[in-house]
C-alpha positions as CSV (number, residue, x, y, z in Angstrom):
1,X,89.7,103.5,101.3
2,X,92.8,103.6,103.4
3,X,93.9,105.4,106.6
4,X,95.3,108.2,104.3
5,X,91.7,109.4,103.7
6,X,91.6,111.7,106.8
7,X,95.0,113.2,106.0
8,X,93.9,113.9,102.5
9,X,90.6,115.4,103.6
10,X,92.4,117.6,106.1
11,X,94.8,119.0,103.5
12,X,91.9,119.7,101.0
13,X,89.9,121.5,103.6
14,X,92.8,123.5,105.0
15,X,94.1,124.6,101.6
16,X,91.0,124.9,99.5
17,X,87.8,124.7,101.5
18,X,88.4,126.4,104.9
19,X,84.7,126.9,105.6
20,X,83.9,123.2,105.2
21,X,84.2,120.7,108.1
22,X,86.5,117.8,107.3
23,X,83.7,115.3,108.1
24,X,81.5,117.0,105.5
25,X,83.9,116.4,102.6
26,X,82.7,113.3,100.8
27,X,85.5,111.0,99.4
28,X,83.9,110.9,96.0
29,X,83.1,114.7,95.7
30,X,84.5,116.0,92.3
31,X,87.1,118.5,93.4
32,X,87.9,119.6,89.8
33,X,84.3,120.0,88.5
34,X,83.4,121.7,91.8
35,X,86.1,124.3,91.3
36,X,87.9,123.3,94.5
37,X,91.2,122.5,92.9
38,X,92.4,124.5,89.9
39,X,95.8,124.4,88.0
40,X,97.7,126.2,90.7
41,X,96.0,124.0,93.3
42,X,97.2,120.9,91.4
43,X,100.8,122.1,91.8
44,X,100.3,122.6,95.5
45,X,98.7,119.2,95.9
46,X,101.6,117.5,94.0
47,X,104.1,119.1,96.3
48,X,102.1,118.2,99.3
49,X,101.9,114.5,98.2
50,X,105.7,114.4,97.7
51,X,106.4,115.9,101.1
52,X,103.7,114.1,103.1
53,X,103.9,110.6,101.7
54,X,107.6,110.6,100.4
55,X,106.4,109.7,97.0
56,X,108.9,110.4,94.1
57,X,106.3,112.0,91.8
58,X,108.9,113.1,89.1
59,X,108.5,109.6,87.6
60,X,104.8,109.3,88.1
61,X,102.1,109.7,85.5
62,X,100.1,112.5,87.1
63,X,97.0,113.7,85.4
64,X,94.1,115.9,86.6
65,X,92.1,112.7,87.2
66,X,94.6,111.8,90.0
67,X,93.1,114.8,91.9
68,X,89.5,114.3,90.9
69,X,88.4,113.3,94.4
70,X,89.8,112.3,97.8
71,X,89.1,108.7,96.8
72,X,91.2,109.2,93.6
73,X,94.1,110.8,95.5
74,X,94.0,107.9,98.0
75,X,94.1,105.3,95.2
76,X,97.1,107.1,93.7
77,X,99.0,107.1,96.9
78,X,98.4,103.4,97.3
79,X,99.4,102.8,93.7
80,X,102.6,104.8,94.2
81,X,103.5,103.0,97.5
82,X,103.1,99.7,95.8
83,X,105.3,100.8,92.9
84,X,108.0,102.2,95.2
85,X,108.0,99.0,97.4
86,X,108.1,96.8,94.3
87,X,111.4,98.2,93.2
């Protein structure tokens, strides 16, 4: 887990789960199976990732699994940062 976890949790709660305290959102909670993020939510999350973390997602392999949980989103951010820094 990285220091991005809190930022990701805050976004998820603000956009999709406004009645849930940030500290209550588990990093491995299945956001897709739980109905938190749907197809429109995926688009919002992709745009948020691009803006917040300056990640060029047009070249990334984005799948619903990328947004399965806070932990998965965090791992994706780390992977993309390594890819961008390697070029």
